[in-house]
C-alpha positions in Angstrom: 18.6 14.2 -17.4 19.8 11.4 -15.1 17.9 8.2 -14.5 16.2 7.8 -11.1 16.8 4.5 -9.4 13.4 3.6 -7.9 14.5 0.2 -6.8 17.1 1.8 -4.5 14.4 3.9 -2.7 12.6 2.7 0.4 8.9 2.5 0.2 8.5 5.8 1.9 11.2 7.5 -0.3 9.4 6.3 -3.4 6.1 7.5 -2.1 7.5 10.9 -1.3 9.3 11.1 -4.6 6.2 10.3 -6.6 4.1 12.9 -4.6 6.7 15.5 -5.5 7.1 14.4 -9.1 3.6 13.5 -10.2 4.5 13.9 -13.9 7.0 11.0 -13.6 5.0 8.1 -15.0 7.8 5.6 -14.3 7.7 6.5 -10.6 4.0 5.9 -10.6 4.6 2.5 -12.3 7.3 1.6 -9.7 4.9 2.6 -6.9 2.0 0.6 -8.3 4.2 -2.4 -8.9 5.3 -2.4 -5.3 1.7 -2.2 -4.2 0.8 -5.1 -6.4 3.6 -7.2 -5.1 2.5 -7.0 -1.5 0.7 -10.0 -0.1 -2.8 -9.3 1.0 -4.4 -10.5 4.2 -7.7 -12.1 3.6 -9.9 -11.1 6.5 -13.1 -12.9 5.6 -15.4 -13.8 2.7 -18.8 -12.5 1.9 -20.6 -15.8 2.7 -18.9 -16.0 6.2 -21.6 -15.8 8.9 -19.2 -13.7 11.0 -18.4 -11.3 8.1 -19.5 -8.1 9.9 -17.7 -8.9 13.2 -14.5 -9.8 11.4 -14.6 -6.6 9.3 -15.2 -4.5 12.4 -12.4 -6.2 14.2 -10.0 -5.7 11.3 -10.9 -2.0 11.0 -10.5 -1.4 14.7 -7.1 -3.2 14.7 -6.0 -1.0 11.8 -7.1 2.2 13.6 -5.4 1.2 16.8 -2.1 0.3 15.2 -2.0 3.4 13.1 0.0 1.5 10.4 -0.8 0.8 6.8 1.0 -1.9 4.9 0.0 -0.5 1.4 2.5 2.3 1.1 -0.2 4.8 1.8 
């Protein structure tokens, strides 16, 4: 059995590979490592008086752009 080069795969290729080869635990680890390496945008904090408005704005922005930066 040949070794799979996860690092050579694009994010989308790795995602599709893992979805087709769910028994491949190394693919899952590579996928999760990539997710963990992504910087996260901090939208607000729970004690922010504008918490609800900022959350709604972020959700609407995400819905309108139709993109997801988390490989999902």
